[in-house]
N, C-alpha and C positions, 0 to 999 in steps of 0.2 A: 530381339524383334520387338515392334512394338506393339504396344496395346492400348486398347481404344477405352476410353473411359467411362464408365457405365453413367447413361443417361438416365435412367427410369426415378431417382429419387426427384433430381432436378425439374425434367422436364414434366413431372405430376405436380409440383408445387403450384397454388394458384398466382404466385409472384413469376413465374416465366410465363404461361399462359394468359396473363393478363399484357406481358409483354407485347404479345403480337398482334392485339388490336387499340392498344395504348404507346404510343410513342415513349411519352413525358416515362413511361415506367421501364424505359430501356436500361436506362443508367444503372439503376436500382438491381435488372435484371444480370446485367453484365458484371457489377461487383459480387452480386451471388455466384456466379458463374465460377469468378475467377477469384476468390475469398480466400483461398490458400497460397495467393501472390498478392493479396491486398493487405500491405506489411512492409514495414522499414527493417526486418532483421534475415532480410533473405533475399535472395534472386527471382527476378520473377519474367515480365513481359510486357510486351508494348504491342496492342489491338486496335485494329480498323475495320470498319465496316462500311459497307459505300452500297446504298439504293438506288436504284433508279437514275443512275450516273452522279448520284451527292453522294459525299461523304457524311455520315447520321452520327456517325462515334468515332472516335480516336482517343485510349487512354492509355497511360502508361501505370503499369503493379508491380512494384516492389522495386528493387536496388538494381540499379546501373552498376553500381562499385560499391563494395564496401568497406573497403578501406576507406574512403574517402566520405561515404555518407553520401552520396547523389545517388536519388529517385532517376527511375526507368520516364522518361514522358515522349511524348510523340514525336519529336525529334531527332531522341539515342538513336545513334546507329550502330548497326549488329551484321556480323558478318552474315549475311542471308544463305549462305553455300549455295547448293545444287539450284537455288530458287535463279542462281545467275543464267542459267542454261538456257532458260526464255531469251536472254540477250543476245545471248549467240545465237540462236537461233531466228531470232530476227533478223541482225545482221546477214546468215547467209543467204534469210529470203528474201533479202534485199537486194544482194548481190545475182543471183536468178535472176530476180524480176528483170534486173539493168540488163541482162542475157552475158551477164561479164562470167558465171562459172554457170554450170551446168549441174545435178544431183546425180547424172549416171559419167560425172568423169572420175578416170581415176586418179587417184590422190597424189600418184605417183606425179601428176603433171604439174603439178604445185610445189610438191613436194619430194623431189629426186633422193634425197639423202635415205630417206627410210629403207627401210629393206624393203624384198621386192617380194619373197616371199612363197613364190611361184603364184601368185594367185594376184585377180585384180580386187581391186578393193576401190569400191566407189563413193563419192562422198555421201549419198544417198545413209551406206553403212556405216558411217562415221553418226548420221542424223539420227538413225534408228538403232540406234546398238545392235547392231547386225555386222559387226567389223571382225572381232576375235584378236583385236587389240586389247592385251592386256592392261585389267583398273590400277592405275597407281598406285592408290593407297598400300593393296595388299602387295603388290611387287615388290615396293620399297621397302614394305616393312622387310620382309620375306630378305632384303639383299641388306637390313641393318639399319635400318633406319628408324628410330622410336616415334610413336604418334607424338610423344610433348616436345619434338623438334622442328627444326625448317625443313620443310618441303617444298622445295624452288620450280617455276615452270624449268626452268633450265636442268633442274636434275631429273623431272617429267620426259624432258625430251630427249637424254642423255638414254634414260632408259629404253625407249623406243626405239632407238636406233640401237641399241643394242638385242631387241627380243629377236628368239632365232626362229620359233615358230608361231605360228597363228593357234588362240588357243581352240579354233572352230572355220570350219571352211566359211569365209564370205558369204552371207546371209543365208545360212542355217541354220541358227538361233537368234533370239534375242538373250543377251548378256549387259548388262548395265556396265558402260565401261565410261567410266569420268574423263580415263585419258580420250578419247574419240572427239571429244568438245573444247581437249587442249589445242589438238591437231586441225580441229574447223578453225580454234583463232589462227591457229597459223597459215592457216589458208586464208582467212579475211585477210592477215599482216604481208602476202605474197601478191594476193589481186590487188589489193588497195594502196600499199606502198605507205600503209601509217599504221601503228600501233594499236592495237586492239581496245586500250584504254582511250586513245586519239579519236577512233573512227569511233565509239559508242559514247563519249562526249557530245562530238560535234553531231549524230545522228538520234540520238535519244536523250540524251542527260540533259542539254542546253536547251534544245526547242521545247522541252517539256516543261522547264525551270529546276528539275529536280537537283539543286546547287549543293547540297549534302553530297551526294554520290556517285562514289567514284569506282573505280578496278584497281585494286593493291597490286600491281606489279613491283615493288618496293615494299619489305616488310619491316623496312625502318623508317617508315616515313609515318608519322605522328598524324590521327586519324582526330579531331575532335569529337567529343562528347561521345564516343564510342564506350558503347556498356562491356566490361572486361567478363569471362568466361567462366563457369565455378560447375563442380560437382557436387553432390551430396557426400558429406562424409561422416557416417554417426549421426551427430546430433549436431553439426555442424554443414561448413562448406569450404571446401578446397578450391584454389584456380588451377584451371587447366589452362599449363603456359601453350604458345605453339606457334608457328608463323607459316605463313600461308600465301603461294601468291599461285596459285592454279589459275590464272587467269583462264576464261572458256568455258571450264567447270565451274570455277567457283572463283571467289574471292571478289566479289561484288559487297562494299559495303553501303547498308541506307537505313533510312529508318521509315517506320511508316508515313509517316507524311510526305516526304518525297514518293515512299513508291504509290499512295493514292493518285496519286496525276501517271503513272504509269497506268494503274488497273484505268482508269476512268478513261483513257486514251485507247486503250486496249478494246475494251469493250463497246466503244463508238469505234472503232475501225472495223472489228467482226459486224456490228450489224450493220454496218453497212457494206458491206462486202468488200473492203480493202484487200487488193490480191496478196499482199506481203503478209498480211496478216490471218487470211483464211488458209494460207500454206503453212501455215504452223501449226494448225488442228491437224494436217494430213499424215496418216500415217504408213505403214509399208506392207509389203508381202512378202514370206520369207520363200524361198525355195521352191520349198513344201507345198506353196500356195496358202498356208498360215496368217490370218491379218495381226499386225503387230500395231497396237492402238497407242505407241510411245510417237510423239509429234517433233516438232521442232524445239527442243525442250520441254515439251508439256506434256503429261500427259492426260489421254483424253478418254474417259468410260462414263461408263454410268457405276456408280457408285449408292448403294442401297436406295437404288430404283431412280435415283436424279443423274443428270445428266453433268456432267463437271466436265472442268477444265484446270487442272493444278498442277503443282508442281511443291514438294517439300525440300528442304535440306538441312545438312549435318555437319557439325566440324565443331570441332573444340568442346566449348559447352554450349555453341548454340546453337537451336533448335528455330527452325522460319518454314513459314507456308505462306501463297497464296491460293485459294482456292476460290476459282469462280463458279457459279453455278445461273448462266446465261437467263437458260427460261426461267429464274426466279428472280432476274434484273437484282443478283445477290452475288457480294463479291469481299471475301472475309483477309484477313492479313493479320497474321502472328506470326512477331518475333519474339525469340525468348531468348536466354540467359545462363539456364541452368538443364545439367544434361538430358536429366529427366523430365523433362516439358516435352508434353505429346499436345504438339500443333493439331493435330488433326482429330484426335478426339477433343477439345477443346471447339475445333471446325464446328463439330455439329452439334455440339451443343448450341452454339451461338445459330446455327442453323436451324435449329430446332426452336427458335423466338417466331423464327419467319414463315419456316412451314414445315412441320410437324408433321402434320397428316399427310405429308407426299414422303415423309423418307420412313423407309422401310425399316424395320426395328434391328437392330444390331445382333449376331446372336449373340445368344444368352452364355454366359460362363460355367462351366458345369461348378460347382462349390458343393462340399461335402465335409466341410469342416465341422458346419454344426449335428452334424449324423453321427450316431453312439459309434463310439468304437468296440467291437464285439471282440470274444476270444478267441480265436482260433487253433487248433488241437495240433501240436506238434509235427505228430506225422500227418496230416493236411499242409501244412505250410511245406514240408521237405518237397513234396511232390511237385510244388510251384519253384524249387529251385532250380537253375540252369541261362541255359541264353537264347534268347527270341532275337530274330534280325526284326528289324523295324525297317531297312531300308539300305540302299548300295553303301556300304563303309559306316550304316549306323547300329548298333544292336545293343541291349540293355540284361543287363546278368542279373539274377536273386543270390543272395544266402541268405544263410538263418546267421543272427548274433545278436546275442543277449534278448533271445526268447521272440527275436522279430523278426521280419521278414524285409532284408535292405534292396536297397535297387541300385545299380551301378549302369549309367552307360557309355560306352567309350569313351576315355579321355574326361571322363570327371570324377566327382567325388562320388562317395557311396549316400545313401538318404533312406530314410529311413521311410515306412511306410506304416498307414492304419488302416487296419482289419474293418469294412463298414457291411459283409456278408463274409460266407466261406469261399465267395470268392471274385468281392472285387476290395481292392483296396485302394483308396486314396494316400498318392504324393503329394504332402504340401510343396517341399522345392517346385514339383511341379506345375501344382494349380492343378492336377488333374488325374482322374483316376485309373488304374489297369484291370481289367475282368479277364481273369483266368477261362481256360475255352476249354472240352473234354471232346475227343474224335469219338470215333463208334467204337472204339477200344474203351473206355474210360480214360485213355490216360489224356494230361494236359500235357496239349501238343499247340497250341496256341495262345495269343491273349488280347484283346483289343485296347488299343490306347490312341483316346479319341477315335481321329476318321483310320486309322491305321490299325491292319490285322496283319500279327507278325504271327509267324511261323517260330516253332523252337527248332533250334538248330545243334546240333551236335560240334563242338570247338574242334580243333585239331589242336591233338596234344602235342606242345613244345618241349624238348626238354630244354636246362639251361643251356647245354651243349651249341642246342640248332642256335638259338639266340647270338651266339657269338659271331657269326657267319654277317651278320649285319653290322659289325662295329666297324670304324675306322672312320678315313676323313673322304670329304665329300665337297667337290669343288665345284660353281657354276659356272662357269664362262659368261653366262648373260649376264651376269649377279652381281660379276667378277668380287663370291664372298662366298666364302670355306664354312661347313655345322661337321661338328664330329660329333659319332657316336661312341657311345661308350657302354657295356654291361655293367652294372653297380648295385651290388647286392641283389642280384638275380632281375635287377629291372633293364632297362636300355632308357638311356637317356641321352637328348637331341641339343648337344650345348655351339652356340652362337655367342663371340667374346661381345657382344653389342648388346645382344637379347636375353643372353642368359641359357637356362636350363628347359627342357621340355622332358616328360615322360612320353615314354612313345610305348604305346599298347600294339602287340599283335593282334593282327584281324584273325577275328575265330574262324572266318573261313577260307580270306582266298591267304594260300601260303606264302607270299612274298610279299607282303600288305602290313605297315605299320601303319597308327593314327594316335595322333595326340592335338593338342591344344592348338598346336602351328596349323595341322592338316593333315593330308593325306599322303605317305610316303608307297610308292611302288617301286620297288626294284628290279633291275634289268640283271640279267644272264647273258656271257657269252656260250659259245659252243661246248665248252667245257663247263657248265653250269656254276661257272664264278661270278658273285656279284660284282657287276663293272661300272655300278651308280642307281639314281635312285628320280623318279619324275615326282616334283612336287604339284600338290593340288590343295586347294581351298577357295572357297567362297567363289569368286569371280577370275579367279587366277587359275589355268589347267597345264599341270605336267611341264614343270618348269625342270630339265635340267641336269642334274648334278652328280658327275663322273669321280668314281672313286680312285684317290691318289696312292 
């Protein structure tokens, strides 16, 4: 989950306030905001500010390559990841404007080799993430791909052609699917007779003189001035390897210098009401009439009280964002090459230099670190032990250990708590407190965690002999991969040859459900009550079938 960097101290400083009215103060203000990256000993970011149609600031902070001591500059090339989707959206909008396709066309009209699923999937379902097509990163990971290796466009297309059933009825819900935009790329190629790379070069990059921007459809191709991607490791950094050609959803490489040209053109086209561009901002409506704000590769919404058109991206160690504030005549581009870079948090810090008073304050994070820890009677602490349900398939269990109350969410490690009162316990690992509540009978039957009211449950009691029924080999025809479940020291272990081992925990409430870091396994039985397989669900993927061998 992304965190938003606190703005309070920076925005309170006279330096930042002064920058709002004194443009010459902007460089110093930006250096202050990005001071943690303004050095030559680690990765960093490139930042650009466009105000009233002109670039008023662009600069690189940190290093593009730590092995060769190459600093980041305005021309450094980054994988912009899902920020690429707006370019695919532009191509689709152009074809609609030319009358070559319609949002209501069945995608099988252009891609007849895709499974029928017994449902009509329209182009608009792909555009607005309402198709039910499985998201490829987690699906291919389930099939055995590791995130530090090659994911190719061909891999994604094979995956879709093997999909056995949709995650949900088309148009019934919004679920972000990178695969949908890969399929849009395939439709563009089918209709135009050109590769997506060739079409975007002809219609976007060359006309705008974005000469350093390219669609990566060959992961072996040399990309000059490319920033390497990194992750923080103890007091050092590690390289995040990986090769990706998921064009349509991702895999455009560009710089802030090139993206400035696109953003200025985009802003002018929206202002002049160019129908191809204004269509990019159109959302959709679900079958139940609920609105979907996601447009053509762009999220259109009011964030912190300000109208915003934006999209972020992340792959390997790259973290990227283009954020437009049309009513403020301001656009921001942030491209980073370190996995813990938070472009959205920094974008709002920069935006605060220009219209701080219009931004609603971000929700304050709870922080009890500095409050004194109080002793808790052991008898009272025992009343808090047990299991509470935070949501479907999501539980926390409290136990006593070394005189402390310990908390463990299913699939996670145990963490210690700190008592701040006789009912409020701070969990440093969660950055949040948990407050125990008593019912009318005086018994502790619920707790409050952030905005969640969790009820105490009585977990099912399973003997070791009952756990053995879940063991065996399970094969997915869809993914062409096999998992082995074994009982080791009274613990269920899920094994995959390429991915390794995962611990599985029985669901405290659902009799035939196990959960672990990989996701949730819901087991299926025949008329004889024998286990025949399970459905694997996690994140943006639902119910992939595995049959017991």
